[in-house]
Structures are given as C-alpha cells and as structure tokens.
ZAMARGU-4260 file (C-alpha; in steps of 0.2 Angstrom, whole numbers, plus 5000, padded with zeros to 4 digits):
<rodrens>
0) 5000/5000/5000 | 5006/5018/4997 | 5015/5025/5011 | 5010/5042/5019 | 5021/5057/5012
5) 5021/5075/5017 | 5020/5083/4999 | 5022/5073/4983 | 5027/5084/4969 | 5022/5071/4956
10) 5004/5072/4963 | 5004/5091/4963 | 5011/5091/4945 | 4998/5079/4940 | 4984/5090/4948
15) 4992/5105/4938 | 4991/5095/4922 | 4973/5090/4925 | 4966/5107/4929 | 4976/5116/4915
20) 4969/5103/4903 | 4951/5107/4908 | 4953/5125/4910 | 4962/5128/4894 | 4950/5117/4885
25) 4935/5127/4891 | 4944/5143/4885 | 4951/5137/4869 | 4943/5120/4864 | 4949/5121/4846
30) 4967/5120/4852 | 4965/5107/4866 | 4950/5097/4860 | 4952/5083/4872 | 4956/5093/4888
35) 4940/5086/4896 | 4950/5071/4901 | 4958/5081/4915 | 4943/5077/4925 | 4947/5058/4923
40) 4965/5062/4930 | 4957/5070/4945 | 4946/5055/4948 | 4961/5043/4948 | 4971/5055/4960
45) 4956/5055/4972 | 4954/5036/4972 | 4973/5034/4975 | 4974/5046/4989 | 4958/5042/4998
50) 4960/5024/4998 | 4978/5025/5004 | 4971/5037/5018 | 4957/5025/5023 | 4968/5010/5023
55) 4981/5018/5034 | 4967/5021/5047 | 4961/5003/5045 | 4978/4995/5048 | 4981/5007/5063
60) 4964/5006/5071 | 4955/4991/5063 | 4941/5002/5057 | 4936/5019/5050 | 4929/5034/5059
65) 4916/5039/5046 | 4910/5055/5055 | 4928/5061/5056 | 4932/5056/5038 | 4916/5064/5031
70) 4919/5080/5042 | 4936/5082/5035 | 4929/5081/5018 | 4916/5094/5022 | 4930/5106/5029
75) 4941/5102/5014 | 4928/5104/5000 | 4912/5114/5005 | 4918/5131/5010 | 4926/5135/4993
80) 4913/5126/4983 | 4898/5135/4991 | 4907/5152/4990 | 4908/5149/4972 | 4890/5144/4970
85) 4884/5160/4979 | 4895/5170/4968 | 4888/5160/4953 | 4870/5165/4959 | 4875/5183/4959
90) 4883/5182/4942 | 4866/5174/4936 | 4856/5188/4944 | 4868/5201/4936 | 4871/5196/4918
95) 4861/5181/4913 | 4844/5184/4905 | 4829/5179/4915 | 4824/5166/4901 | 4839/5155/4908
100) 4836/5158/4926 | 4826/5142/4929 | 4840/5130/4923 | 4854/5141/4931 | 4846/5141/4948
105) 4840/5123/4948 | 4858/5118/4943 | 4865/5129/4957 | 4854/5120/4970 | 4859/5103/4962
110) 4877/5107/4964 | 4875/5113/4982 | 4868/5096/4987 | 4880/5087/4975 | 4868/5078/4963
115) 4872/5089/4948 | 4879/5075/4938 | 4862/5066/4939 | 4853/5082/4934 | 4863/5084/4919
120) 4861/5065/4915 | 4842/5067/4916 | 4842/5083/4905 | 4854/5077/4892 | 4842/5063/4887
125) 4828/5075/4885 | 4827/5082/4867 | 4822/5099/4872 | 4833/5100/4887 | 4848/5094/4878
130) 4848/5111/4869 | 4849/5121/4884 | 4865/5132/4886 | 4878/5128/4898 | 4875/5135/4916
135) 4887/5143/4928 | 4886/5127/4939 | 4888/5114/4925 | 4906/5109/4929 | 4900/5104/4947
140) 4895/5087/4939 | 4912/5080/4942 | 4913/5087/4960 | 4896/5079/4963 | 4903/5062/4957
145) 4918/5064/4968 | 4907/5068/4983 | 4897/5053/4980 | 4913/5043/4979 | 4918/5050/4996
150) 4901/5044/5003 | 4901/5027/4997 | 4920/5022/4996 | 4923/5021/5015 | 4907/5011/5017
155) 4914/4998/5004 | 4930/4997/5013 | 4922/4995/5030 | 4911/4981/5023 | 4926/4972/5017
160) 4935/4974/5033 | 4920/4967/5043 | 4919/4952/5032 | 4938/4949/5034 | 4938/4951/5053
165) 4921/4946/5059 | 4916/4933/5046 | 4932/4925/5040 | 4943/4928/5055 | 4959/4922/5046
170) 4957/4933/5031 | 4968/4948/5028 | 4958/4965/5029 | 4970/4972/5015 | 4967/4957/5004
175) 4948/4958/5007 | 4947/4976/5003 | 4958/4973/4987 | 4946/4960/4981 | 4930/4970/4985
180) 4937/4986/4976 | 4943/4975/4961 | 4925/4968/4959 | 4917/4985/4960 | 4930/4992/4948
185) 4928/4979/4935 | 4909/4980/4936 | 4909/4999/4934 | 4920/4997/4919 | 4909/4984/4911
190) 4894/4996/4914 | 4904/5010/4906 | 4907/5000/4890 | 4889/4996/4889 | 4882/5013/4892
195) 4895/5023/4882 | 4888/5013/4867 | 4870/5013/4871 | 4867/5029/4881 | 4882/5041/4880
200) 4874/5055/4890 | 4871/5043/4905 | 4888/5036/4903 | 4897/5053/4904 | 4889/5059/4920
205) 4883/5046/4932 | 4894/5040/4946 | 4892/5021/4944 | 4900/5023/4926 | 4914/5033/4933
210) 4918/5023/4948 | 4931/5012/4940 | 4942/5027/4937 | 4942/5030/4956 | 4944/5011/4958
215) 4960/5009/4948 | 4968/5023/4958 | 4962/5015/4974 | 4969/4998/4968 | 4986/5006/4965
220) 4986/5013/4982 | 4983/4995/4989 | 4995/4986/4978 | 5009/4999/4980 | 5018/5012/4969
225) 5037/5011/4965 | 5048/5012/4980 | 5062/5025/4981 | 5074/5010/4980 | 5067/5004/4964
230) 5075/5006/4947 | 5076/5025/4944 | 5077/5024/4925 | 5062/5013/4924 | 5052/5025/4935
235) 5058/5040/4924 | 5052/5031/4908 | 5035/5026/4915 | 5032/5044/4922 | 5036/5051/4905
240) 5025/5038/4896 | 5011/5043/4908 | 5012/5061/4904 | 5013/5057/4885 | 4998/5047/4886
245) 4988/5061/4894 | 4995/5074/4882 | 4990/5063/4867 | 4972/5062/4873 | 4971/5081/4877
250) 4977/5084/4859 | 4969/5071/4849 | 4952/5067/4857 | 4937/5077/4852 | 4919/5079/4857
255) 4915/5066/4845 | 4926/5053/4854 | 4915/5040/4862 | 4918/5043/4880 | 4922/5037/4893
260) 4922/5018/4888 | 4938/5012/4881 | 4944/5029/4876 | 4946/5034/4895 | 4959/5020/4897
265) 4973/5030/4890 | 4972/5046/4901 | 4967/5035/4916 | 4982/5023/4914 | 4993/5039/4910
270) 4988/5045/4927 | 4991/5028/4935 | 5009/5028/4927 | 5014/5045/4934 | 5007/5040/4952
275) 5016/5023/4951 | 5033/5031/4946 | 5032/5044/4959 | 5048/5056/4958 | 5062/5047/4951
280) 5080/5053/4955 | 5086/5049/4937 | 5093/5065/4929 | 5082/5064/4914 | 5066/5061/4924
285) 5052/5074/4925 | 5055/5076/4943 | 5064/5092/4941 | 5049/5098/4931 | 5037/5092/4945
290) 5047/5102/4958 | 5046/5119/4949 | 5037/5132/4959 | 5024/5137/4946 | 5019/5119/4944
295) 5017/5117/4962 | 5007/5133/4963 | 4995/5127/4950 | 4993/5111/4959 | 4990/5119/4975
300) 4976/5130/4968 | 4969/5117/4956 | 4953/5114/4966 | 4949/5133/4967 | 4954/5136/4949
305) 4942/5122/4943 | 4928/5130/4954 | 4930/5148/4948 | 4935/5147/4929 | 4918/5140/4923
310) 4906/5153/4930 | 4918/5166/4924 | 4918/5159/4907 | 4899/5158/4906 | 4896/5175/4915
315) 4909/5183/4903 | 4900/5176/4888 | 4884/5185/4893 | 4893/5201/4899 | 4903/5203/4883
320) 4888/5199/4872 | 4893/5182/4865 | 4909/5175/4860 | 4924/5183/4869 | 4940/5188/4859
325) 4958/5183/4865 | 4961/5198/4876 | 4945/5196/4885 | 4948/5177/4887 | 4966/5181/4894
330) 4958/5193/4906 | 4945/5180/4912 | 4959/5167/4914 | 4969/5179/4924 | 4954/5183/4935
335) 4951/5164/4938 | 4969/5162/4944 | 4968/5177/4956 | 4951/5171/4963 | 4958/5154/4965
340) 4973/5160/4974 | 4963/5171/4986 | 4951/5157/4989 | 4965/5144/4993 | 4973/5156/5005
345) 4958/5164/5014 | 4945/5150/5012 | 4952/5133/5009 | 4968/5133/5020 | 4959/5141/5035
350) 4944/5129/5034 | 4954/5113/5033 | 4968/5118/5046 | 4969/5107/5061 | 4969/5123/5071
355) 4952/5129/5064 | 4937/5131/5075 | 4928/5117/5068 | 4943/5105/5068 | 4946/5109/5086
360) 4929/5102/5091 | 4929/5084/5098 | 4913/5080/5089 | 4911/5081/5070 | 4893/5086/5073
365) 4896/5105/5072 | 4905/5103/5056 | 4890/5094/5048 | 4878/5107/5055 | 4889/5121/5048
370) 4890/5113/5031 | 4872/5110/5030 | 4868/5128/5035 | 4880/5134/5021 | 4871/5122/5009
375) 4854/5129/5014 | 4861/5147/5011 | 4864/5142/4993 | 4847/5134/4993 | 4839/5150/4998
380) 4848/5160/4985 | 4843/5147/4972 | 4825/5147/4978 | 4824/5166/4977 | 4829/5165/4959
385) 4817/5152/4955 | 4803/5161/4964 | 4806/5177/4954 | 4805/5166/4938 | 4789/5158/4944
390) 4781/5175/4949 | 4785/5182/4931 | 4779/5166/4923 | 4762/5167/4933 | 4760/5185/4928
395) 4762/5180/4910 | 4750/5165/4912 | 4737/5177/4920 | 4740/5189/4905 | 4736/5175/4893
400) 4721/5168/4902 | 4713/5185/4905 | 4716/5191/4888 | 4708/5175/4880 | 4693/5179/4890
405) 4692/5197/4885 | 4688/5198/4866 | 4692/5216/4866 | 4710/5213/4870 | 4721/5209/4855
410) 4732/5195/4861 | 4745/5188/4850 | 4740/5185/4832 | 4724/5196/4834 | 4735/5211/4835
415) 4739/5208/4817 | 4721/5206/4811 | 4718/5220/4799 | 4699/5219/4803 | 4702/5224/4821
420) 4707/5240/4829 | 4719/5235/4844 | 4725/5245/4859 | 4736/5233/4870 | 4740/5246/4883
425) 4729/5237/4896 | 4741/5222/4894 | 4756/5232/4902 | 4774/5228/4898 | 4774/5209/4900
430) 4773/5196/4887 | 4768/5178/4887 | 4776/5166/4889 | 4788/5174/4901 | 4806/5173/4895
435) 4811/5160/4908 | 4798/5149/4901 | 4801/5153/4883 | 4810/5137/4878 | 4797/5126/4886
440) 4782/5133/4877 | 4782/5120/4864 | 4764/5113/4866 | 4758/5095/4865 | 4762/5092/4847
445) 4779/5084/4851 | 4771/5072/4863 | 4767/5061/4848 | 4781/5065/4836 | 4792/5052/4829
450) 4811/5054/4828 | 4822/5053/4813 | 4821/5035/4806 | 4806/5030/4816 | 4788/5026/4810
455) 4774/5038/4813 | 4764/5035/4829 | 4746/5040/4824 | 4738/5050/4838 | 4719/5054/4839
460) 4711/5069/4846 | 4693/5076/4847 | 4678/5067/4842 | 4676/5048/4838 | 4658/5049/4831
465) 4657/5041/4814 | 4649/5056/4807 | 4662/5069/4813 | 4672/5079/4801 | 4689/5069/4800
470) 4705/5078/4797 | 4723/5073/4797 | 4738/5084/4802 | 4754/5079/4792 | 4772/5086/4793
475) 4787/5088/4803 | 4791/5098/4819 | 4782/5113/4811 | 4766/5102/4811 | 4769/5099/4830
480) 4770/5118/4833 | 4753/5120/4825 | 4745/5108/4836 | 4739/5121/4849 | 4730/5130/4835
485) 4722/5114/4829 | 4716/5109/4846 | 4710/5126/4851 | 4693/5123/4844 | 4693/5105/4840
490) 4681/5100/4855 | 4670/5115/4851 | 4668/5110/4833 | 4666/5091/4836 | 4679/5087/4823
495) 4691/5072/4823 | 4710/5074/4821 | 4723/5061/4817 | 4742/5066/4817 | 4756/5060/4807
500) 4770/5070/4813 | 4789/5066/4813 | 4806/5073/4812 | 4813/5073/4794 | 4806/5062/4780
505) 4792/5073/4775 | 4777/5067/4765 | 4780/5068/4747 | 4799/5071/4749 | 4807/5055/4757
510) 4820/5053/4743 | 4829/5036/4743 | 4837/5037/4760 | 4834/5021/4769 | 4831/5031/4785
515) 4814/5036/4778 | 4809/5018/4775 | 4798/5017/4791 | 4787/5030/4785 | 4784/5026/4767
520) 4768/5018/4770 | 4760/5035/4775 | 4756/5038/4757 | 4745/5022/4756 | 4737/5026/4773
525) 4732/5044/4767 | 4725/5037/4751 | 4714/5024/4759 | 4709/5033/4775 | 4697/5045/4766
530) 4699/5060/4777 | 4688/5075/4774 | 4704/5085/4774 | 4723/5084/4776 | 4732/5098/4783
535) 4751/5099/4779 | 4764/5109/4789 | 4782/5107/4784 | 4797/5118/4788 | 4803/5130/4774
540) 4821/5126/4780 | 4819/5109/4772 | 4825/5118/4756 | 4840/5126/4764 | 4857/5118/4759
545) 4862/5118/4777 | 4847/5108/4784 | 4854/5090/4784 | 4840/5081/4792 | 4829/5079/4777
550) 4832/5070/4760 | 4842/5081/4748 | 4833/5090/4734 | 4831/5106/4725 | 4816/5117/4728
555) 4809/5113/4711 | 4811/5094/4714 | 4803/5096/4731 | 4788/5105/4724 | 4786/5091/4711
560) 4787/5078/4726 | 4773/5086/4735 | 4762/5087/4719 | 4766/5068/4715 | 4761/5063/4733
565) 4745/5074/4733 | 4738/5068/4716 | 4731/5051/4721 | 4724/5058/4738 | 4715/5072/4729
570) 4708/5059/4717 | 4699/5050/4732 | 4690/5067/4736 | 4700/5072/4751 | 4704/5090/4752
575) 4722/5095/4755 | 4726/5111/4764 | 4744/5118/4766 | 4748/5130/4781 | 4761/5142/4775
580) 4777/5141/4786 | 4783/5155/4798 | 4799/5165/4795 | 4816/5159/4801 | 4828/5168/4812
585) 4845/5166/4820 | 4850/5161/4838 | 4856/5179/4841 | 4838/5185/4837 | 4831/5173/4850
590) 4844/5178/4862 | 4838/5196/4860 | 4820/5191/4864 | 4826/5181/4879 | 4836/5195/4886
595) 4823/5209/4883 | 4812/5204/4898 | 4798/5216/4893 | 4787/5219/4879 | 4793/5237/4876
600) 4812/5231/4876 | 4807/5217/4864 | 4802/5230/4851 | 4821/5230/4847 | 4820/5212/4842
605) 4813/5214/4825 | 4820/5209/4808 | 4815/5214/4790 | 4804/5203/4779 | 4819/5200/4766
610) 4829/5193/4781 | 4814/5183/4788 | 4808/5175/4772 | 4825/5171/4765 | 4821/5152/4763
615) 4811/5145/4750 | 4794/5137/4756 | 4792/5122/4744 | 4775/5117/4751 | 4768/5134/4749
620) 4774/5135/4731 | 4767/5118/4727 | 4750/5123/4734 | 4749/5139/4724 | 4752/5129/4708
625) 4741/5113/4712 | 4723/5112/4707 | 4712/5107/4721 | 4725/5111/4735 | 4721/5126/4746
630) 4734/5137/4755 | 4730/5144/4772 | 4741/5159/4771 | 4747/5165/4788 | 4761/5176/4783
635) 4752/5192/4787 | 4752/5186/4805 | 4771/5186/4806 | 4776/5202/4796 | 4768/5219/4793
640) 4774/5236/4788 | 4791/5230/4783 | 4794/5222/4800 | 4794/5205/4807 | 4794/5207/4826
645) 4797/5193/4838 | 4784/5199/4850 | 4766/5202/4843 | 4751/5207/4854 | 4761/5204/4870
650) 4765/5186/4865 | 4782/5180/4861 | 4781/5172/4844 | 4796/5161/4843 | 4805/5150/4856
655) 4819/5145/4844 | 4825/5152/4827 | 4812/5141/4817 | 4798/5137/4829 | 4783/5147/4836
660) 4778/5146/4854 | 4762/5136/4859 | 4755/5152/4865 | 4756/5161/4849 | 4750/5145/4840
665) 4735/5146/4851 | 4731/5164/4846 | 4733/5158/4827 | 4719/5145/4830 | 4704/5156/4825
670) 4713/5160/4808 | 4718/5142/4805 | 4700/5136/4808 | 4693/5149/4798 | 4704/5143/4783
675) 4699/5125/4786 | 4681/5128/4787 | 4681/5139/4771 | 4690/5125/4762 | 4679/5111/4768
680) 4663/5121/4765 | 4667/5121/4746
</rodrens>
C-alpha cells in the first residue's frame, strides 16, 4: 500500500496537468479538444489518495471513523465550493437573461447538494433540454461524482474489513478490501462500456459509470507504487510515458470521441503511470519539472481554479455579448487564477487547518451542522431566483388567460388582424410566455412526434363519432408547433383529428434514403383513410442547403414531390390544405428576445421581411400551383409594415430560430380554423 508522504510533487504536478487541461480546453477548445480528460485524471488521483488514507486508518485502528472522515471532507471541499456557488448565483442575477434563470438556479441548487451529475444526465436525454445552454454550475457534475465517491467508498472498505475480521477471521483485511474494490472496479468498467455505446449521456455523467476510474487509483494505492529504491530509470520512463499518454488524449480526442468507455483507458492509465513512478532521481526524469514552483502553485490552487474558471467563462459570455476575443479570454483566465489563489489562501487553508474552530471540536457534529447551514444558504439563494422566475411566469400566464377571456384585448395574432382595431395598453409591459419559460412553450404536438428514422405514431384527438368531420395533420416539427392552433377549437367544433408527425422524411419528399423507410407507408394510409381534409405543415428550412436532416433535393424537385404525393389523395375526394410556414431567424435574434424581459424592450428584436423570408417554402409554392390544393396563408400574422417582430400582441412568437411558441400558435387558432372551414365548405 502507498506510504504516507508530506508533499508529493508528482501528485501536485499531475493536479496541475489535470486542471490546466480542463481550464484551457474550456477557454480554447479548438486547440485542446480533448482537455476534458483532465477530470478523469482527477478521479484517479482522488481514488489513489483516499483509499491510501482510509487503509492507513484501517491498519492502525482496525476500522474507519466515518464521522471524522466525512467531516474532513466537508471542511476540505464545501467552503470553497459553496462560496463559488453563491458567487455564481450573483453572476446569474447580474448578467444572465431571466429566460435562463430556471435552469441556472436549479443547477446551482443541484450542485450545492452534489447531485448535479444526475441532473445533467436526466436533462441530456431530453430532446428539448439537451439544447439548453451551459449554466454557471455545469462543471459541478464532476465534483458531485467525487462527493458521492467519498460517501460510498469508505462504506465499501468497512464492509470488506468486517467480512475479513468478523466473518472470515483468518482473512487479511487488506486482501479483502483489494478483492472488493477490484470487483466494483471491473463491474463499473463493464457498465461504462455498455452505456457509452447505448446511452452516451448517461455514461458521461453518472457515478456508477465513473467509479472504475476512482477504483483503479484505489487499487494502485493498495498494491503499491514504486519504492524509492526501485530502478530509477524505469520509474523515469514510466512517468514520461504517463504524461505522454495524457498529452495525446488532450490533443487528439474530440467531442466526437465515444467517452468514457475504452477511450478513457489512455488518460486513466497515464495518470496511474505517473502515480506509480512517483519522483524518480534519474537525471532525465520529469522530477525536476514536477518540483518547479509554478507547477506546484497550480497544483495547490487546482481545486479553486476548477471551481472559479467556469462561472467566469459563462458569465463573461453574457457580459461581453457572445463569444469573447483573445484579450477578453486572457483577462478572464487571469481573473480565475487570482480568485483561485485568494480562495486557497483565505478559504480553503483556514477551513481545513487542524487549528480551525471546527477542527478543534471533539465532535464532528458541528462541522456537519455548519456545512448543512451553508448548503441551505445556497438553497435559499437558488429558491429566490426560482421564485422570481415563477412569479413572472404566473404573471404572463394570467395575462394570457385574462386576455383570452376578453375579446376586446388583441392578444397575439389578433393584433395583426387588419379587421380589428387594437389597443394593447391594458396588457402592460409583460409578454407571454415569460422569457424564463420561453424554451418550454412547445405545446403538446411533440408528445406524439416520431424521431428521425422512426415510423409515425398516429395519435387521435377530438371526436370519435362516425359522422364527425375527419381531418389529418401531416408534417414535421412545424406540424407539431401548429397543434395548439388545431386543438384550440377541436372539441367545440366536434371534429376528429389524426396526426402523422415526425422529424425529417416529410410526406412527398422522402427521397431514397433508407432512414425514411419506416414512413413510406404513410402515402398508402392517406390514400385509403378517406379523410375529409389533410392539413400539411412542413418547415421551409427543408429547402436550405444547410438543413441536413431531410432528404436532399432542389426546391423545384421538392415542389414536384409534393404534387406527386398529393395527386392520388385528391383523386379520392380528400381536400388538402397547406399552412404556409413561419419566417426563420438566427439564435442571436432569439437571444435578443430572451434578454429583453419586457414587451417594450422586445420591440428592438425585429427583423426585415427580406431577412425573415429568405428560405424557400416548397410546400407553399406547390399549393399555389396545384389544382384542388388550398393554401392557408398566415404570413400576414408574422410580418407587417416591413417588420417581422418577435413579440406580437404581447406574445412571444418564437422559442427558437424556426419554431413558434404554443401560446402564439393558440392565438393563430381562429385563423387556421377559419381557413379549414372555408375549404371544407366548398
């Protein structure tokens, strides 16, 4: 087993390599694309040191004082981390648009109680949540995994020692611990291989998948690293090889590398090699490099540097209005180092000192109470932010509800109705949905939408009466976003609605790509279902060369594809209606809307029609030139007077660059229904 040492320069150097890999990767990912493996190096170091510490106590006393061990972890880790979380909350209040507050404050709370990795794992498998921007606390996922390791690891070791001493009285405690940790490590690695292949998001974040990285470090501590009397040249060579392995991963791995899985073996065993070799006395060994004061300094502040750099990067992006240039990044990097040094000197060191107030108490209870109180302080700050978000969302919801009940108020699309004279002064300066709930305002249409390469899942809404008017809604995500409009009067009218909605592979333009095979039977279904009407809503971006999730085709060929698909359906007597698509924007336009916070400020978030309508709408073009196909033209409800605003009638129109909000879709309902009834009455 590893012997206790005062300060190991090789470990400090390894910490420096790990934290610089992560920090520089976050600042300049294009230059160090695999810098994220620094986290894996940290995991190995933690497994090595904590296992060695716990086993020394076992061999000395025959047990582990769990309260004392956990109290030391609390004093070591919580003061700095909770300080940074409070600062992160203040950064959020100061520079982050309220549209992002919900995710930011929730992740701050998750991080304070060390389950951020599970929060990210849950969100990353959600199609909409996966598109959320990085929060100021996202980097706490690794600290959460580490804290969970500190909670479980001593319990495993104690269980193994109990079996060795109490159950098998002749067994060696050290051997029992080694076998137990080896089994856990192998099981975790097998799980890592499986989930990296089947569920990469879960594999990256959750603790059981990462446990093997702590485990191999712990096994090295049990088996033993190279002794000072060992072959110094072998140790030097192994140390250099370990550093080279880490460098290769930092420089060659990318975001596309399946990770962790087998790819994590190289940086993990690189870290193990450096730990095994220690500090060789050979002249050509890296020991002299390890002993340099700057290297030791970075190793000393590595924990605080990791804590501070990410909220500074995220906050800086909002403060500087987007991507930062090199001087700004250098300034933020320098600020990270300064704050890390100050935190190390005035927070970390005093809190973990044996002479500190908490450390002098005979009982660990006071440490736990102080830690819990500090965590609750962060909780209070986070809840305050969430409360503000909820109050604004409630005000916006009340606006929408009251305006819908008052026909005099021109909410949403009604404000663009040329037959009405609108005065929205009574609505005040808020808009619905509130910016904080903007991205979540997607409506029910996505609940029954098929992913790329999957067959349609037909969903039924409204009446099931045999004499009900039967209509079908067909299309991609732009059909999903029209669902609130379609459902707004469905029950009142007593109609029946079936949906055929899926991402990509649109009706009439599936090309020859095999990924569309599960949906090719939709043509026959629509020909034989004998609907009274079929409503088509497809994205105009299907025509843009940069939109890769649909089969290739020119605008002319796609127009021809629609017409070919429509002809046999029209021959059955079914009427086809095409809803003209909405304009498209850029992320910067949506960011403007999210940051505006009020209806008056959102007036600046307006583009010109030439910009908004820049993409061809093949479905609309096909409808205009097809006999028997009717166009429900909604273009006047998006743009007027040479302006295409992002807030209309105190309603936010878009939640991303190409999709309208469910709230605005609902306000379009009367006009969609007017168009459908006009067509079916012919």
